[in-house]
C-alpha positions, 0 to 999 in steps of 0.5 A, spaced: 761 071 597 766 077 598 772 078 593 779 077 595 783 082 598 789 081 592 783 080 587 780 087 589 787 090 589 788 087 582 782 090 579 783 097 582 790 097 579 789 094 572 781 094 570 777 100 568 770 101 568 770 099 561 773 093 562 768 087 564 772 081 565 769 074 562 768 068 567 775 065 565 778 072 566 775 072 573 778 065 574 785 066 572 785 073 577 782 068 582 788 063 581 793 069 581 790 072 587 789 066 591 797 064 590 799 071 592 794 070 599 797 064 600 804 067 599 803 072 604 800 067 609 806 063 609 810 069 610 806 071 616 806 064 619 814 064 618 815 071 621 810 070 627 812 063 629 819 062 625 823 062 631 819 057 635 818 052 629 822 046 628 827 045 622 822 040 619 816 045 620 820 051 617 822 046 611 815 045 609 814 053 609 820 054 605 818 049 600 811 051 599 814 058 598 819 056 593 813 052 590 809 059 589 815 062 587 815 057 581 808 058 579 809 066 579 816 065 574 812 059 570 809 060 563 802 058 566 803 064 572 805 069 566 799 067 562 794 067 568 796 074 571 796 077 564 803 078 563 804 081 570 807 075 574 814 078 575 811 085 577 806 081 582 812 076 585 817 082 585 812 086 590 810 080 594 818 079 595 819 086 597 813 086 602 817 080 606 824 080 605 826 084 611 821 081 615 824 074 613 831 076 614 830 079 621 826 072 623 832 068 620 837 072 624 832 071 631 831 064 629 839 063 629 840 066 635 835 062 639 838 056 636 845 058 638 843 059 645 840 053 645 846 049 643 850 053 648 846 051 654 847 044 652 
C-alpha cells in the first residue's frame, strides 16, 4: 500500500530522519492528508465539470468544501495537523482560488446564455 501524495509532501517538509512518528501520529497525518486530497478532488471536479453541473450538484460540492474548511479551522484539525492546519488550508485555498473564480465566471456566462435563448 503506497503513501498518499499529501502525506508524502507533509513528511518531506516536516519530518526529519531522526523523527520517527508513532502509529497515532501516522493516523493523524493520514486524516489530514485525506482531507487535503478530498479538497483537491472536489475543487478539480468543480473546475472541470462546474460549467455543466446543476445548481443542486454544485451546492453539494460547495457544501463538502465548506465542511473541509470547517475541519481545517477546527481545534480537531489543528490538533491532528500538529498546529499546521491554517498553513495547510491557506496553501490549499491558494492552489484553487483562481481556477474556481474563472470556473464561476464561465458558469455564470453559460447560464446567462441559456436564459437569453429562452
